[in-house]
N, C-alpha and C positions, 0 to 999 in steps of 0.2 A: 652519750655519756655512759649508759649502761654497758654498751659494747666495749668501751675502753676499760671499764672496771672488770668486766669478765675476762678480757684479754690480759690485764695485769695480774689477775688472780691465777690464770692458767700459767703464765710465765713464772709466777712465784712458786706454784706447785711443781712445775717442771724443774725449777731450780732446786727445790727441796729433795726431789727424787734422785737427782743426779749424784749428789755427794754420798748418799747412802749406798748407791751402787759402786761408786768409785772407791769408797772406803772398804769394800769387800775384796780382800786380796785374791780370793778364789775367782771372783768375777773378773778382776783385773787380769789375772793370769790367763783366763780363757780368752779374753779379748785380745791379749797380746799374742797368744800362741797360734791363733787361727790364720794369721796373715802369711808370712813367709814359710812357716812350718807346714801349713796345709799344702802349699805348692810342693814342698820337699817330700811329703809323705803321700800325696794323692789328694783325693776329694771324696766326699760322701757319694755313694753309689745308689743307683736305682735298682731295687730288687728285681724288677722285670727284666733288667739287662744283665743279671748275674750270669757269669760264664762258668762259675764253679762254686761248690758248697764245701766248706771245711768245718767239720765238727771239732770244737775245742773243749776239752775237759779241764775243769779247775778243781783242785782238791786241797785239803788242809795241809798237805805236805809242802805247800808253797811252790808248786810247780804247775805249769801248763803242759798239756799233752794234746797235740804236738807243741814243742817249744821252738822248732825251726821249720819254716815253710819256704818253698820256692814257688813264685808265681811269675806270670809273664806280664811285661809292661802292657798296659791296656786292659788287663783282666779286671772284671768286677767280681769281687769275691763276697759271697754270703757266708759270714761266720756264724755258726750256730753254737753259742757259748753256754755250756751247762755247768752249773755249780753242783758238784757231787760231794761237797764238803758240808760241814756243820756250821761254818761261819761265812759271812758275806765276802765275796770276791768281786773283782772287776777286771775287765780287759780294756786297756786304753792304748790306742795307737799313737805313736809320736816319734820324735828323735831321741837319741840317748840323753842329750842334754835337757830337753824339755821334760822328759819323764823323771829324771833325777831331781830337777827343780820342783816339779809338781809333787813328787813323793815327799820332799821336805815340807812343802806347804800342807800336805794332808796330815802330817804329824801334828800340826797346829789345829787342825779342823776334823777331829774324828767324827765319823757319822755323816760326812758330806757325801752326797751322791752326785752323779754327773748326768747332764741332759744334753751333752754335746754329741754330734754325729760320729765322732771318732772314739766313743767310749760307751760301754754298757756296765752297769752295776747289777750284779745278780745275787739274789738272796739264796740261802741254802735250799737245795732241791729244785731250784727254778732254772729256766732256760730263757735266753734272750738272743735276738739276732742283730748283728751289725753288718751293714753292707758297705763295702769300700771299693772305690775305683782307683787302681794303681796306675798313675799317669806317667811316672818316671822310673827309669832303671836306678837301682841303688839298694839301700837297706832301709827298711822301716822296722822300728822296734815296737814291742808291745810289752805291757807290764800291768801288774795289779798294784794300784796305788793306795789301797787300804793301808792304814798306818802299820808299818813294820813288815808288810808283805814284800815290797820292792827290795828292802834291805835284806830280807831273808832269801832273795834270789828268785822271786816269782816274776820272771821276765822271759822274753823270747825275741826272736828275730824273723823277719820276712825278707827273703832275698828276692828282689824284683829284677828279672833278667830281660 
């Protein structure tokens, strides 16, 4: 009897936690985007297998430097992302469509940070690392999704050959 009551309580608690997560549009977007998109843009990489390091500079001019990169299919790239500005920036890898959709969502959620393997949020004067394995030839876009930054042109492209 006690085991049945504990099991019912656990199911009730699990049921209560799910809607809170499902009602979070940012969480829903992240769940949605990591399926087919992850295949299109590659997959999280292992730092020990990095074949190349790219230093990326972010500034308050709403630009990345470099804004265009070329990598080889199969490369695992260590991006060392430095925020040399006075406001928070981020680098998020994705498709053009997913980044534009996510930028709209971020307008509704200022202050949101990311904990996904395809993104780093970097405070002013700080540096973070993102490691990504490029599994398919094509184009991978990147952008800053802080509110207004994407719209101001803070985006770039990685050509995977």
